TORZANU-418464 format. One record per residue (C-alpha): x negated, y negated, z. Coordinates in pm, whole numbers. Layout:
TORZANU-418464
       xx       yy       zz
        X        Y        Z
...
END
This chain:
TORZANU-418464
       xx       yy       zz
        0        0        0
     -291     -238       77
     -433     -189     -279
      -93     -269     -433
      -59     -588     -229
     -408     -699     -336
     -320     -636     -703
       -3     -844     -672
     -194    -1126     -508
     -453    -1143     -797
     -196    -1197    -1075
      -68    -1541     -969
     -427    -1648     -899
     -532    -1561    -1255
     -241    -1753    -1401
     -331    -2050    -1185
     -690    -2041    -1313
     -574    -2037    -1677
     -364    -2343    -1623
     -657    -2512    -1451
     -883    -2451    -1757
     -624    -2576    -2002
     -553    -2889    -1805
     -811    -3115    -1988
     -673    -3013    -2327
     -326    -3091    -2218
     -408    -3448    -2116
     -224    -3571    -2422
       77    -3356    -2348
      406    -3499    -2263
      426    -3626    -1900
      745    -3428    -1840
      577    -3107    -1953
      284    -3179    -1725
      503    -3221    -1423
      680    -2891    -1495
      347    -2710    -1515
      229    -2867    -1189
      549    -2758    -1018
      504    -2406    -1155
      146    -2389    -1023
      260    -2508     -678
      531    -2243     -676
      280    -1970     -769
       39    -2086     -498
      321    -2065     -239
      399    -1710     -351
       31    -1615     -310
       29    -1752       46
      352    -1565      129
      208    -1238       -3
     -113    -1283      192
       85    -1353      514
      307    -1046      456
       -5     -833      408
     -147     -950      740
      182     -878      925
      203     -528      777
     -157     -457      875
      -76     -567     1233
      238     -348     1242
       40      -46     1118
     -218      -98     1392
       56     -124     1659
      235      188     1527
      -90      385     1532
     -137      285     1898
      216      398     1987
      163      733     1813
     -161      786     2004
       10      702     2338
      305      936     2263
       66     1218     2170
     -121     1170     2500
      207     1191     2699
      311     1502     2503
      -20     1671     2585
       33     1591     2957
      384     1743     2953
      256     2057     2776
      -17     2093     3038
      241     2062     3318
      472     2321     3159
      182     2561     3117
      127     2554     3494
      494     2628     3578
      573     2991     3681
      696     3208     3395
     1067     3174     3321
     1106     2833     3485
     1093     2487     3327
     1023     2158     3507
     1305     1907     3543
     1061     1630     3454
      687     1574     3419
      651     1432     3769
      783     1586     4093
     1155     1548     4157
     1089     1487     4527
      839     1221     4628
      692     1428     4913
      644     1748     4712
      318     1873     4568
      236     1804     4201
      339     2071     3949
      636     2184     4162
      961     2316     4018
     1286     2340     4213
     1562     2597     4178
     1910     2598     4330
     2126     2911     4315
     2371     3140     4490
     2726     3260     4439
     3087     3215     4546
     3252     3544     4654
     3606     3608     4767
     3687     3950     4920
     4029     4100     4975
     4075     4440     5142
     4338     4673     5275
     4222     4912     5552
     4368     5216     5724
     4196     5377     6026
     4310     5703     6183
     4212     5645     6548
     4291     5287     6636
     4237     4948     6476
     3915     4763     6406
     3918     4446     6616
     4044     4141     6428
     3764     3897     6347
     3488     4155     6394
     3229     4245     6129
     3403     4574     6054
     3701     4382     5918
     3476     4196     5670
     3268     4484     5532
     3200     4852     5600
     3022     4900     5935
     2997     5272     6038
     2980     5202     6412
     3308     5005     6388
     3516     5302     6269
     3745     5377     6567
     3734     5719     6736
     4014     5748     6990
     4051     6122     7039
     4374     6322     7059
     4692     6123     7013
     4517     5814     6885
     4705     5641     6605
     4575     5370     6381
     4927     5261     6293
     4998     5070     5974
     4721     4943     5752
     4598     4584     5768
     4485     4327     5510
     4200     4074     5525
     4091     3797     5288
     3769     3598     5332
     3492     3414     5148
     3227     3427     5420
     2963     3600     5211
     2941     3309     4966
     2585     3181     4973
     2340     2930     4833
     1962     2911     4818
     1688     2663     4737
     1340     2740     4609
     1030     2527     4551
      755     2686     4339
      412     2533     4292
      106     2628     4089
     -199     2423     4184
     -476     2312     3950
     -684     2604     4083
     -409     2854     3998
     -286     2911     4356
       83     3001     4379
      290     2857     4665
      660     2925     4717
      915     2804     4972
     1257     2970     4986
     1562     2923     5207
     1905     3088     5183
     2223     3075     5392
     2576     3212     5381
     2895     3143     5580
     2884     3459     5791
     2798     3265     6104
     3108     3217     6318
     3261     2885     6411
     3147     2560     6569
     3474     2415     6704
     3812     2514     6848
     3959     2588     6505
     3650     2750     6354
     3580     3118     6315
     3948     3217     6328
     4237     3241     6086
     4478     3010     6272
     4442     2703     6053
     4119     2609     5877
     3916     2933     5852
     3605     2721     5908
     3277     2908     5946
     2924     2797     6026
     2614     2853     5818
     2408     3166     5886
     2038     3179     5804
     1946     3467     5574
     1598     3386     5441
     1347     3114     5527
      985     3173     5428
      678     3033     5257
      434     3239     5051
       83     3158     4934
      -72     3397     4682
      -88     3730     4876
       54     3599     5206
      411     3547     5327
      530     3395     5656
      890     3354     5768
     1218     3542     5771
     1312     3777     5488
     1374     4145     5417
     1170     4380     5634
      876     4529     5449
     1010     4868     5562
     1316     4845     5334
     1350     4818     4955
     1609     4564     4837
     1526     4633     4470
     1712     4965     4468
     2032     4870     4653
     2340     4994     4463
     2578     4772     4271
     2858     4753     4527
     3174     4548     4583
     3129     4586     4960
     2864     4363     5120
     2615     4652     5158
     2780     4970     5033
     2610     5289     5158
     2552     5149     5507
     2540     5487     5687
     2201     5579     5543
     2054     5246     5444
     1736     5087     5580
     1838     4723     5623
     1675     4450     5836
     1599     4080     5788
     1358     3926     6038
     1056     3698     6088
      722     3845     5982
      372     3789     5853
      308     3995     5539
       14     4061     5308
       72     4196     4956
     -184     4309     4702
      -47     4472     4389
      193     4745     4491
       67     4766     4850
      199     4551     5137
      159     4547     5516
      338     4334     5774
      366     4247     6143
      735     4189     6224
      952     4068     6509
      988     4341     6775
     1310     4417     6961
     1411     4724     7162
     1772     4844     7162
     1869     5075     7450
     2154     5307     7537
     2241     5329     7906
     2216     5661     8083
     2522     5884     8018
     2746     5591     7914
     2621     5487     7570
     2652     5119     7658
     2408     4920     7443
     2167     4645     7549
     1856     4476     7409
     1512     4415     7554
     1274     4143     7443
      988     4268     7661
      783     4399     7368
      416     4304     7373
      329     4428     7022
      496     4352     6686
      649     4619     6466
      396     4724     6201
      503     4833     5851
      319     4946     5539
      470     5003     5194
      353     5116     4852
      571     5048     4548
      537     5109     4177
      757     5008     3882
      787     5099     3516
     1031     5147     3230
     1132     5468     3404
     1242     5286     3723
     1113     5210     4077
      962     5416     4357
      847     5314     4707
      728     5480     5027
      723     5298     5362
      597     5365     5715
      700     5199     6043
      516     5193     6378
      689     5050     6686
      640     4986     7055
      944     4997     7286
      932     4822     7620
     1171     4757     7908
     1032     4609     8229
      732     4830     8311
      844     5120     8090
      712     5162     7737
      740     5415     7455
      623     5442     7093
      796     5543     6773
      728     5601     6404
      954     5632     6100
      941     5668     5721
     1147     5561     5420
     1140     5675     5057
     1347     5484     4800
     1377     5456     4425
     1568     5406     4104
     1543     5642     3807
     1668     5523     3469
     1867     5774     3263
     1869     5605     2925
     2015     5259     2866
     2352     5311     3035
     2283     5519     3349
     2057     5521     3652
     2025     5709     3980
     1933     5519     4299
     1846     5669     4635
     1691     5623     4977
     1591     5866     5254
     1494     5743     5603
     1415     5899     5936
     1194     5919     6240
     1153     5865     6609
     1293     5529     6715
     1417     5419     6370
     1726     5285     6553
     1807     4928     6452
     1630     4964     6115
     1898     5201     5979
     2276     5179     5934
     2299     4840     6107
     2190     4991     6438
     2423     5292     6437
     2165     5466     6657
     1983     5297     6947
     1604     5279     6941
     1583     5435     7287
     1793     5581     7568
     1739     5535     7941
     1718     5829     8178
     1846     5837     8536
     1529     5673     8668
     1514     5395     8405
     1255     5564     8184
     1261     5502     7806
     1303     5784     7552
     1285     5713     7176
     1577     5865     6982
     1543     6053     6653
     1772     5967     6361
     1784     6048     5989
     1986     5919     5696
     2002     5847     5329
     2219     5770     5030
     2237     5840     4657
     2417     5634     4390
     2500     5681     4022
     2554     5373     3804
     2707     5391     3455
     2769     5117     3198
     3079     5174     2987
     3000     4854     2798
     2803     4533     2858
     3111     4403     3045
     3232     4710     3237
     3038     4932     3479
     3106     5184     3756
     2919     5308     4062
     2970     5622     4268
     2767     5669     4587
     2748     5873     4907
     2576     5790     5238
     2499     5994     5550
     2345     5934     5893
     2266     6204     6151
     2164     6115     6507
     1961     6367     6705
     2085     6266     7051
     1941     6404     7371
     2277     6458     7542
     2104     6499     7877
     2053     6121     7865
     2318     6000     7621
     2616     6209     7727
     2871     6337     7473
     3059     6016     7395
     2802     5882     7147
     2791     5897     6765
     2643     6214     6621
     2717     6169     6251
     2853     5913     6005
     2923     5948     5634
     3104     5764     5355
     3202     5790     4987
     3242     5488     4760
     3362     5440     4400
     3401     5111     4217
     3470     4940     3886
     3319     4600     3808
     3430     4396     3509
     3231     4092     3390
     3427     3889     3133
     3138     3642     3140
     2773     3712     3234
     2798     3539     3575
     3153     3635     3671
     3224     3974     3835
     3572     4112     3910
     3541     4424     4124
     3751     4690     4294
     3617     4962     4527
     3756     5261     4716
     3585     5364     5042
     3633     5663     5266
     3430     5689     5585
     3414     5913     5892
     3236     5881     6227
     3192     6185     6455
     3093     6198     6823
     2888     6456     7010
     3210     6587     7173
     3350     6669     6822
     3602     6384     6815
     3613     6189     6487
     3783     5897     6320
     3842     5815     5952
     3851     5491     5755
     4016     5431     5418
     3977     5101     5238
     4067     4937     4908
     3852     4631     4846
     3859     4375     4566
     3631     4082     4498
     3580     3784     4269
     3219     3671     4246
     3070     3386     4045
     2691     3349     4048
     2505     3031     3962
END
């Protein structure tokens, strides 16, 4: 463009020069003609000046545009560098931190779900207490056992949304490649905080309940989350809150954990649950001097998941102490694209509160106040089948067996608990689940008394 402008500017100059050379010969020309030529020359000179000025403005604009392009390219390179440091699968909201006090290169994630449960329950030997956990989800120890003549009466219906939850995560990758994560999650399964809260009289208001709160840095984790003894990756796809509770290893608690590849070890919050001599009345002791120690090895592949865990514990009450050890094996085995088998087997001396939501106590007291660790075993197996991308079913069975020392426990304590579950879950949209589940459960005591539970449960769940 610059060459073209220069060419245009030379033409009027050449014409002007020709007129200048012919001027002496035109001295005799008519005065009127002379004035016309002079006016024409002046007009051509003005055009030359205008073209030269336009050329200078365009050159300035080009220089400014080149500067803007360079600045934009620099900003683009900075954004690309920031995105490259973000953990896989996550994108930054903006180039700089969303929160002023956060570390550079931090991304934030907000998630959770809204879940409404509706259930109809029949129990053979009495009713589950209104407002208790057993009315909200399947809890084996809540199944009533009333003995001969006991009558559960008519069935009862419950609706609630207490398991709705939300979580917040902050993920950072430093310039040195260190990975730092902070995560907190809560649900509404926390009771009430005023005269109208926690009941169904008027407002059905419930308080927040802490589920997870931890920070991790590369291989280390500190805070409250799933116990390293359990495996949350293989839990079945259930409509109920937990599903196969009878045989499940399930604990959330504060801990310090180290993970390297598939191996992890942790020191976790200790607590001793006790059964009183001959009565079965439960109590807790916080006298423990040593934390619970766990170790787990896990491997994954296209075929599925497998893990093996060990648990070492100290039990303490006043001056009495006892030790215990337990194991857990869990996994998921894929059977093609539409089916999988999931399972877990647990057991040991003093496994107590780590299995079946504390169906068995950790220890039992003898007549002199001495502690004795109780043995318990359990497990579950689940089959999952996809009829289509929108419709799936799950069938699972769970069992817990308590090896009670009746000399100390008496015969009025739980000896066995089992349950069957079958569900259908329809997802008209990827994040919306409509589920229905049938549950049958039975709890048996050492004196051969037993009680049954039958439940139809439905749910609407939207994840975000």
